[in-house]
C-alpha atoms as a printed R data frame, in Angstrom:
    type eleno elety resid chain resno      x       y       z
1   ATOM     1    CA   MET     A     1 89.211  -4.551 251.529
2   ATOM     2    CA   GLU     A     2 89.875  -7.882 249.852
3   ATOM     3    CA   ASN     A     3 86.145  -8.811 249.830
4   ATOM     4    CA   THR     A     4 85.307  -5.519 248.111
5   ATOM     5    CA   TYR     A     5 87.783  -6.369 245.344
6   ATOM     6    CA   LYS     A     6 86.362  -9.878 244.960
7   ATOM     7    CA   ASP     A     7 82.787  -8.589 244.879
8   ATOM     8    CA   ALA     A     8 83.702  -5.963 242.279
9   ATOM     9    CA   ARG     A     9 85.383  -8.556 240.073
10  ATOM    10    CA   ALA     A    10 82.404 -10.916 240.331
11  ATOM    11    CA   ARG     A    11 79.961  -8.063 239.675
12  ATOM    12    CA   GLU     A    12 81.949  -7.093 236.572
13  ATOM    13    CA   GLN     A    13 81.753 -10.692 235.329
14  ATOM    14    CA   ALA     A    14 77.977 -10.711 235.902
15  ATOM    15    CA   GLY     A    15 77.699  -7.544 233.799
16  ATOM    16    CA   ALA     A    16 79.712  -9.173 231.016
17  ATOM    17    CA   GLN     A    17 77.495 -12.266 231.130
18  ATOM    18    CA   LEU     A    18 74.375 -10.078 230.984
19  ATOM    19    CA   ALA     A    19 75.730  -8.226 227.926
20  ATOM    20    CA   SER     A    20 76.432 -11.541 226.196
21  ATOM    21    CA   ILE     A    21 72.921 -12.817 226.999
22  ATOM    22    CA   GLU     A    22 71.374  -9.601 225.670
23  ATOM    23    CA   GLU     A    23 73.251 -10.110 222.397
24  ATOM    24    CA   LEU     A    24 72.150 -13.763 222.119
25  ATOM    25    CA   VAL     A    25 68.499 -12.881 222.814
26  ATOM    26    CA   THR     A    26 68.622  -9.999 220.314
27  ATOM    27    CA   CYS     A    27 69.848 -12.464 217.670
28  ATOM    28    CA   LEU     A    28 67.048 -14.899 218.554
29  ATOM    29    CA   GLU     A    29 64.388 -12.190 218.408
30  ATOM    30    CA   HIS     A    30 65.715 -11.048 215.021
31  ATOM    31    CA   ALA     A    31 65.608 -14.620 213.704
32  ATOM    32    CA   GLU     A    32 62.040 -15.080 215.006
33  ATOM    33    CA   ALA     A    33 60.821 -11.889 213.324
34  ATOM    34    CA   CYS     A    34 62.897 -11.895 210.117
35  ATOM    35    CA   GLN     A    35 60.951 -12.529 206.913
36  ATOM    36    CA   ASP     A    36 63.920 -11.927 204.581
37  ATOM    37    CA   SER     A    37 64.872 -15.263 202.994
38  ATOM    38    CA   VAL     A    38 68.387 -14.054 202.142
39  ATOM    39    CA   CYS     A    39 69.142 -12.790 205.657
40  ATOM    40    CA   ILE     A    40 71.966 -14.883 207.087
41  ATOM    41    CA   ASP     A    41 70.798 -14.140 210.652
42  ATOM    42    CA   SER     A    42 67.265 -15.555 210.235
43  ATOM    43    CA   ASP     A    43 68.013 -19.132 211.371
44  ATOM    44    CA   GLU     A    44 65.949 -19.592 214.575
45  ATOM    45    CA   ALA     A    45 67.384 -23.038 215.272
46  ATOM    46    CA   ALA     A    46 70.943 -21.693 215.141
47  ATOM    47    CA   ALA     A    47 70.032 -18.787 217.427
48  ATOM    48    CA   ARG     A    48 68.428 -21.178 219.962
49  ATOM    49    CA   GLU     A    49 71.420 -23.515 219.761
50  ATOM    50    CA   ALA     A    50 73.795 -20.619 220.445
51  ATOM    51    CA   ILE     A    51 71.859 -19.928 223.652
52  ATOM    52    CA   THR     A    52 71.727 -23.556 224.817
53  ATOM    53    CA   ASN     A    53 75.446 -23.978 224.089
54  ATOM    54    CA   ASP     A    54 76.216 -20.865 226.151
55  ATOM    55    CA   ALA     A    55 75.403 -22.371 229.566
56  ATOM    56    CA   LEU     A    56 77.768 -24.615 231.508
57  ATOM    57    CA   ASP     A    57 75.046 -26.415 233.481
58  ATOM    58    CA   VAL     A    58 71.261 -26.416 233.899
59  ATOM    59    CA   GLN     A    59 69.524 -27.825 236.984
60  ATOM    60    CA   VAL     A    60 66.027 -27.939 238.497
61  ATOM    61    CA   ARG     A    61 64.785 -28.344 242.075
62  ATOM    62    CA   TRP     A    62 61.819 -30.399 243.349
63  ATOM    63    CA   GLU     A    63 59.730 -30.288 246.524
64  ATOM    64    CA   TRP     A    64 59.195 -33.113 248.987
65  ATOM    65    CA   HIS     A    65 56.179 -35.123 247.836
66  ATOM    66    CA   THR     A    66 54.261 -38.347 248.369
67  ATOM    67    CA   PRO     A    67 55.651 -41.226 246.273
68  ATOM    68    CA   ALA     A    68 53.834 -41.536 242.933
69  ATOM    69    CA   ALA     A    69 52.266 -38.062 243.264
70  ATOM    70    CA   LEU     A    70 52.775 -36.746 239.754
71  ATOM    71    CA   ASN     A    71 52.229 -33.061 240.570
72  ATOM    72    CA   GLY     A    72 54.599 -33.291 243.515
73  ATOM    73    CA   ALA     A    73 57.394 -34.462 241.229
74  ATOM    74    CA   ALA     A    74 57.334 -31.369 239.013
75  ATOM    75    CA   PRO     A    75 60.304 -28.997 239.364
76  ATOM    76    CA   TYR     A    76 59.564 -25.561 240.796
77  ATOM    77    CA   ALA     A    77 62.898 -23.756 240.393
78  ATOM    78    CA   TYR     A    78 65.810 -23.688 237.965
79  ATOM    79    CA   MET     A    79 69.463 -22.680 237.903
80  ATOM    80    CA   ILE     A    80 71.587 -21.975 234.829
81  ATOM    81    CA   LEU     A    81 75.314 -21.803 235.546
82  ATOM    82    CA   LEU     A    82 76.999 -19.386 233.136
83  ATOM    83    CA   CYS     A    83 80.565 -19.457 234.446
84  ATOM    84    CA   TRP     A    84 82.271 -20.844 237.529
85  ATOM    85    CA   GLY     A    85 85.405 -20.545 239.552
86  ATOM    86    CA   GLY     A    86 86.500 -17.112 240.537
87  ATOM    87    CA   PRO     A    87 84.147 -15.442 239.713
88  ATOM    88    CA   SER     A    88 80.956 -17.462 239.132
89  ATOM    89    CA   VAL     A    89 77.687 -16.273 237.593
90  ATOM    90    CA   GLN     A    90 74.288 -17.991 237.490
91  ATOM    91    CA   ILE     A    91 70.655 -17.327 236.653
92  ATOM    92    CA   VAL     A    92 68.089 -18.623 239.158
93  ATOM    93    CA   GLY     A    93 64.327 -18.446 239.019
94  ATOM    94    CA   THR     A    94 60.997 -20.178 239.366
95  ATOM    95    CA   LEU     A    95 59.088 -22.330 236.908
96  ATOM    96    CA   ASP     A    96 55.384 -22.041 236.101
97  ATOM    97    CA   ASP     A    97 52.905 -24.938 235.835
98  ATOM    98    CA   HIS     A    98 54.253 -25.737 232.347
99  ATOM    99    CA   ASN     A    99 57.898 -25.916 233.518
100 ATOM   100    CA   GLN     A   100 58.702 -22.602 231.849
101 ATOM   101    CA   PRO     A   101 60.710 -19.873 233.600
102 ATOM   102    CA   ASP     A   102 58.505 -17.092 234.980
103 ATOM   103    CA   SER     A   103 61.183 -15.210 236.932
104 ATOM   104    CA   ALA     A   104 64.936 -14.688 236.713
105 ATOM   105    CA   ARG     A   105 67.663 -13.330 238.969
106 ATOM   106    CA   LEU     A   106 71.288 -12.931 237.954
107 ATOM   107    CA   GLN     A   107 73.690 -13.824 240.754
108 ATOM   108    CA   HIS     A   108 77.453 -13.617 241.106
109 ATOM   109    CA   GLN     A   109 80.077 -14.747 243.596
110 ATOM   110    CA   ASP     A   110 83.813 -15.058 243.947
111 ATOM   111    CA   TRP     A   111 85.848 -17.559 245.920
112 ATOM   112    CA   PHE     A   112 84.500 -18.022 249.467
113 ATOM   113    CA   THR     A   113 81.827 -15.334 249.142
114 ATOM   114    CA   PRO     A   114 78.027 -15.768 249.135
115 ATOM   115    CA   TRP     A   115 75.872 -15.457 246.009
116 ATOM   116    CA   ILE     A   116 74.848 -11.817 245.480
117 ATOM   117    CA   ASP     A   117 71.964 -10.641 243.271
118 ATOM   118    CA   TYR     A   118 73.053  -8.424 240.380
119 ATOM   119    CA   PRO     A   119 70.652  -5.464 240.072
120 ATOM   120    CA   LEU     A   120 68.413  -5.787 237.014
121 ATOM   121    CA   THR     A   121 65.907  -3.551 235.291
122 ATOM   122    CA   ASP     A   122 62.523  -5.081 234.381
123 ATOM   123    CA   GLU     A   123 63.679  -5.227 230.749
124 ATOM   124    CA   GLU     A   124 66.883  -7.073 231.718
125 ATOM   125    CA   GLU     A   125 64.868  -9.587 233.761
126 ATOM   126    CA   GLN     A   126 62.588 -10.201 230.752
127 ATOM   127    CA   THR     A   127 65.696 -10.772 228.604
128 ATOM   128    CA   LEU     A   128 66.985 -13.334 231.131
129 ATOM   129    CA   ILE     A   129 63.588 -15.057 231.175
130 ATOM   130    CA   LYS     A   130 63.559 -15.281 227.358
131 ATOM   131    CA   TYR     A   131 67.109 -16.713 227.493
132 ATOM   132    CA   ALA     A   132 66.091 -19.246 230.162
133 ATOM   133    CA   GLN     A   133 62.986 -20.291 228.208
134 ATOM   134    CA   GLN     A   134 65.235 -21.817 225.536
135 ATOM   135    CA   PHE     A   135 66.225 -24.625 227.927
136 ATOM   136    CA   TYR     A   136 64.319 -27.823 228.712
137 ATOM   137    CA   PHE     A   137 63.134 -28.056 232.336
138 ATOM   138    CA   GLU     A   138 60.919 -31.166 232.386
139 ATOM   139    CA   GLY     A   139 61.374 -33.436 235.417
């Protein structure tokens, strides 16, 4: 019964993180599209900075490769830690040939439990990808 409680608490935190990300991406999309010079929400740089300041940590993963092989040194996956402790939430996904996110999964966990994927709609995954694309993933 205790694991069910921990999973529920972590799942709730993942939902809260997703709602926050949706709000940040909505602000960014508004700033990108806004043509009104007096609109106080049209600052793209501020919207991007709000997203990059939101994450606790950003990491990439590389494959084994031959020394000095440039293509082998490129990252192929990323992780964005949103919150940690009990509970923890992260976004994980793969990077394309230009080191840009092309997939995203939202995961949650609580103390001493494995990472669990939070169920996402296609639209929610696209929102997470847009969020993740604001970070720098070069090797």
